[in-house]
C-alpha positions, 0 to 999 in steps of 0.5 A: 801744927805747922803746915809749911815744910821749911828747909832744915837750915834757913838762909838769913837775909839780914846781912845781904843788903845795906846793913852789911854785904850790900849785894847788888841785885845780880849778886842777890839773885845768884845767892838765891840760886846758890842756896836753892842748889844746896837745898836751902829753900827757906829765906828769913826776912824782916821788914826792918832789915836794911833799914826797911830796904832788903825785902824789896831788894830781894824781891827784885832779885827773886823776880828777875831770877824767874824761880818758881815761887813754890820752890822756896819758902819766905819768912818775914817779921814785923813789929819793931818800928825803928828809927830810919830815914825811911820811916817817921818814928821819933822813938824806937818802939813796937806796934802790934795793932791789927792795922799795923800787922796787916799793913806790914804783911801787905807791904812785905808781900809787895816788897818780896813780889809774892802773894803770900808768906809761908811764915809770918812772925812777930819780931819781938814781944811788946809789953803793950801787945794784946793777944785778941787783936793779934789773933784777929789780924792773924786769922784775917791774913790766913783767911785771905791766903796772905800767910800760911803759918804764924809764929813768934820771935824772941818770945818767952814761954809765958808770952807765947802761951798768952798768944797761943791761947788765941791763935795757933803758934807754929814757930818761935825764932830764938837765939840758940847756939853752943855759946847761947844755950839758955833755951834748952835750960829755961823751959823754952824748948820743953814748952815748944816740944809740948805744943809742937812749936818748931824753934828757929835759931838765929846766930846759931854759931854763937860768938865762937868766931866773934869773940876772943874770950876764955869760952871761945878759946876752950871751944876752938881747942876742942873743935880743932880735935873734932874737925880732925875726927869728922873731917868737917869744918868747925861751923858745920860741927857747931850747926850739927850741935844745934840740930841734934837737940830733940826740939828740932831746931832750924838754924838760920845761917847768914853767910853769903860765902858760896863755899860755906853755903855749899857745906851747910847741909853737911851739918844735917847729915852729921850725927854728932856723937853724944859725948862730943855733943856734951863735950862742946856744951861742957867746954862752953860752960867751962865745967862738966855738966851738973 
């Protein structure tokens, strides 16, 4: 069972730094305030974001904001060792050795200028990961108060079970949206519900606004009708679609647009009609449900 209460929609920081928006420290500080003012209190990080720079940039902004730590929840991940001028790796790979996990968490704490992570995740599964060693690292970090909850990211049900046999799993962050709906069909969400693991959804809007393909044409046509019906934006309706699943999925929203942030929580309040939910899925597939 997860012990931390996260906001129903999570702010994703992957694009806040040099990888995309390149927010200044003051802009980042303002973004934190905007999120909190709109009841988005949880922030999703990973050590690699911004080529290993975004955590520290966020930490400076958080420190200067003077916001009390208990008013927010911080998530971070480790395990991917990418090619970067800030690291000496020669090949992109994964590392889930006990020393690396502990070192990564301690570095994230330093970067984020905090004493603990509310949630710590393994970023992607590695063929070489050893469940016993991972569990030892996690239990040590928990006993020292450096992490509260532990989870995974992009892990299959069998990979999750491998780790769950050795230590408690509270979350799994997966790709899930109206255009990427496999987790609700391949047993992933069934497994998570059985074992009280909360899913987080990255890219919860899918490719609706990113690709010009028949699938997105169909969805946009339907969404235009639903926008008129619910008097809410397409993005809000798509988030509501994700939120309606009984696995209690928490979408990770990466927007830094203030108006969009202000409208995100409307998706939590919207109870999408069942037929509209199925209509979105049907248009995504291009056919009626079986």
